[in-house]
N, C-alpha and C positions, 0 to 999 in steps of 0.2 A: 207199631207204625210210628214214624217220626213226623214232626211238623215241618212246615217249610222253614221256620226260624231255626229249628235244629239242623236242618239240611244246610242252610247258609253257614251256621257256626262250624259244622264239620268241614265244609269246603274251605272256609277261612283258616281253620287250624291246620288243615292238610296242605293247602297250596300257598297260603300267605308267606310262609318262610322261604318258599322257592322263588318268589317273585323277584324279577330282576329289572322291572320297569319296562318302558319309561313310566314315570308317574308313581303314584302311591297305590298299593294294592287295595282293591275293594270287591265286595260281592254285593249284589242287589240289583236294583233297577227292575226291569220287566221280569216278572215271575210267571212261569208256565208249568203245567203239570198234565199228566195223564193218569190212568189208574195205578200204574206201577212206579212212576218216577217223577221227580222234580227236575226241571231245567233251571240251573242256577247260573246267573250271569256273573262272569268274572272278568276283571280288567282294571284299568286305571280309574281311580276315583275321579280324576279330573274330567273323564269322559262320562262315566256312569252317573255321577252325582252332579257334575257341573256342565256337561255338554260341550266341553272344549274339544273341537275336532282334531287338534294336534295330538290327541291321545287315543284316537280310534284304533282298535286292533285291526291288523291287516291279514290275519289268518282266519281260518274257519273253525277253530277249536271251540268245543262246547263241553260243559260239565253237567253230567246227569247224576242224580242221587236216588238210589233205590229206597222207596218209602218203607219197605219192610225191614231191610237190613242196615240201611244207612251207608251201604257201599257206594263209593264214588267211582264213576267211570268217565274218563276223558275220551271224547270221540270227535267226529268231524260233522259240521253242519251238512255238508254235501251227502254224507252217508246216512244221516238221520233226518233229512229234509221232510220226507213224507210224514214221519212220526211227529216232528215238531209242528208241522202245519195243522195236525189234528189236535194238538194240545190246547188246553184252555187256560185262561189267566188264573193264577192262584188268588184266592180271596185272602188278602193279608190284613184286612180290617179287624180291629179288636172286637 
């Protein structure tokens, strides 16, 4: 089983090189999970870390990471809405 920090690192390594902006690629922000997966937030650091509305994503893409295998799945918020609504916050405190 992987940790949330490991899931973030896997997503950053896999998707960071593909980022074409706008802004600077980042993962983080609101962390959510269910028994099988982590929901990892991906987007512009200017929005995720700084709150700059000029960098809000206008699509509904989401990134899920399987806790057992570490496999990354890109999906749609609309397709996964019920599942996401049932997820709980990840405890990222040390």
